[in-house]
N, C-alpha and C positions, 0 to 999 in steps of 0.2 A: 513344818513350822520352825524347826531348829535351824535350817539353812539360811532363811532370811535374817534371823536374829544374829547368827554367826557372821554373815556378810556385813551387816550393819555395824557390829562390834569391830570388825577388822577395818572397815572404812573410817570409823571413829578414831581408831588408834593411828591411822595414817594422818588424820588431822592433828592429832597431838604432836606428831613428829614435826609438823610445820609450824607449830605454835612457839612463841618465845615469850619470855617474861615481859610483862607490861611495865612501862616506866612509871615512876611515882605519880606523875600528873596525868594518869590515864583517865580516859572518859568511860572506861569499862566499869560496870557494877562490881561489887565484891563477889569473888568466886569465879569471875570470868578471866580469860586470857586473851590478849590482843594478838591477832595474826600478823603476818609480815606486812600486809598492805596498810597497817596502822589505822584502819577504819572499821574493822570487823572484830567483834568480841565473841568468843565461843566458851561454852561451859558444857562439859560432859559429866553426867551424874547417873546414879543408878542405885539399885539395891539388890540383895540376894537374901532369900529366906529359905530355911530348911526346917522341917518339923518331923519329929518321930513320935508316933502315938502308939502306946502300948495299952492293951486292955484285954479283958477276958472275952473270948470268942462266944458268940451266941450259939454256935453249933460246933460239933467236933471237927468238921472239915474246914472251918473258917480260920483265917490267918489272924493271929492276935497282934501282929505288928504292922503298922501302916506308915509308909514314908511319903512325904510330900516335899516338893521344892518349887520355888517360883523365883522369877527375876525380872528386873526392869532396867532398861538403859535409856537415857534421854540425852538428846543433843539439842542445845539451845543456842541459836546464832542471832546476834543483834548487830545491826549496821545503821549508821546515820546516813540518810539520803537527802537529796535536795527537796524532797517532798515530806520529809519527817522521818521518824524512826521506823525501821523495818525489823520485824522479829519473826523467826521461823523456829518451830519446835517440832522435833520428830521423836516419838516415843515408841519403843518396842517392848512388849511384855510377853511372857510365856510361863507356863507352869507344867509340872509333870507329877504324876502319881506313881 
């Protein structure tokens, strides 16, 4: 599960390297960046969450501390075509205990 998420994150970073700042009169929505072809808008977003739970164990052998983490990364691509707007969204999620 970790390798596909890592591969997706690395490929997303490669797209960031190709992106450039959009001009003031951009047709991209807020939060998006226009790519070099001037007709494709991209947004990379995500979140990371970590929790630490401490409680009294129900048995002597139980662990009183529990750690959890989760994350999500999303790639949103928009392009205007001759048939209308085209939108593609890829989202990868994972969690660990």
